One Martini backbone bead per residue (centre of mass of N, CA, C, O) as a GRO file, in nm:
protein
   72
    1MET     BB    1   0.100   0.036   0.019
    2ARG     BB    2   0.026   0.379  -0.035
    3TYR     BB    3   0.158   0.701   0.085
    4VAL     BB    4   0.087   1.026   0.247
    5ILE     BB    5   0.203   1.289   0.418
    6ASP     BB    6   0.006   1.532   0.554
    7ARG     BB    7   0.087   1.536   0.871
    8ILE     BB    8   0.250   1.677   1.162
    9GLU     BB    9   0.190   1.631   1.492
   10ASP     BB   10   0.167   1.685   1.799
   11GLY     BB   11   0.286   1.400   1.981
   12GLY     BB   12   0.390   1.199   1.746
   13VAL     BB   13   0.190   1.246   1.492
   14ALA     BB   14   0.087   1.101   1.185
   15VAL     BB   15  -0.088   1.192   0.882
   16ILE     BB   16  -0.215   0.953   0.657
   17GLU     BB   17  -0.263   0.882   0.300
   18ASP     BB   18  -0.410   0.685   0.091
   19GLU     BB   19  -0.505   0.583  -0.226
   20ASN     BB   20  -0.827   0.622  -0.118
   21GLY     BB   21  -0.841   0.858   0.103
   22VAL     BB   22  -0.740   0.740   0.374
   23PHE     BB   23  -0.699   0.817   0.707
   24SER     BB   24  -0.409   0.800   0.937
   25ASP     BB   25  -0.257   0.721   1.237
   26VAL     BB   26   0.098   0.762   1.319
   27PRO     BB   27   0.384   0.709   1.444
   28VAL     BB   28   0.674   0.871   1.381
   29GLY     BB   29   0.868   0.627   1.466
   30SER     BB   30   0.756   0.454   1.194
   31LEU     BB   31   0.912   0.631   1.025
   32PRO     BB   32   1.131   0.756   0.841
   33GLU     BB   33   1.405   0.922   0.842
   34GLY     BB   34   1.303   1.246   0.751
   35ALA     BB   35   1.020   1.286   0.760
   36ARG     BB   36   0.755   1.458   0.567
   37GLU     BB   37   0.555   1.654   0.432
   38GLY     BB   38   0.457   1.480   0.120
   39MET     BB   39   0.566   1.217   0.156
   40CYS     BB   40   0.630   0.914   0.008
   41LEU     BB   41   0.493   0.582   0.074
   42ARG     BB   42   0.562   0.243   0.177
   43PHE     BB   43   0.390  -0.067   0.274
   44ASP     BB   44   0.481  -0.409   0.389
   45GLY     BB   45   0.348  -0.462   0.696
   46GLU     BB   46   0.603  -0.320   0.882
   47THR     BB   47   0.712  -0.091   0.695
   48TYR     BB   48   0.830   0.234   0.610
   49GLU     BB   49   0.901   0.375   0.282
   50PRO     BB   50   1.023   0.527   0.047
   51ASP     BB   51   0.850   0.660  -0.270
   52PRO     BB   52   0.957   0.817  -0.542
   53GLY     BB   53   0.771   0.701  -0.774
   54TYR     BB   54   0.509   0.797  -0.653
   55GLY     BB   55   0.580   1.098  -0.636
   56ARG     BB   56   0.610   1.147  -0.946
   57GLU     BB   57   0.328   1.036  -1.022
   58ARG     BB   58   0.168   1.251  -0.851
   59ARG     BB   59   0.296   1.514  -0.976
   60GLY     BB   60   0.196   1.458  -1.260
   61ARG     BB   61  -0.113   1.459  -1.198
   62ILE     BB   62  -0.118   1.747  -1.084
   63LEU     BB   63  -0.001   1.897  -1.324
   64LYS     BB   64  -0.226   1.807  -1.526
   65LYS     BB   65  -0.458   1.942  -1.376
   66HIS     BB   66  -0.353   2.233  -1.370
   67ARG     BB   67  -0.341   2.266  -1.680
   68ARG     BB   68  -0.639   2.209  -1.733
   69ILE     BB   69  -0.749   2.449  -1.554
   70PHE     BB   70  -0.516   2.689  -1.639
   71GLY     BB   71  -0.365   2.645  -1.931
   72GLU     BB   72  -0.033   2.585  -1.886
   0.00000   0.00000   0.00000
């Protein structure tokens, strides 16, 4: 499963969003070192790892929508 870190809240909790738009709270300690808002992750059932390929794919979709909406 792939996720995006939506935000990191006080108290050591990160809110992540899965591919289906479902949000979950996870302890910051379970995320990779250097995790930040907007980072794309994959979860193998035990650990979260950075997923730069998903990040590129996601940015491409967002850019395409932006161009369609604003005509740029």
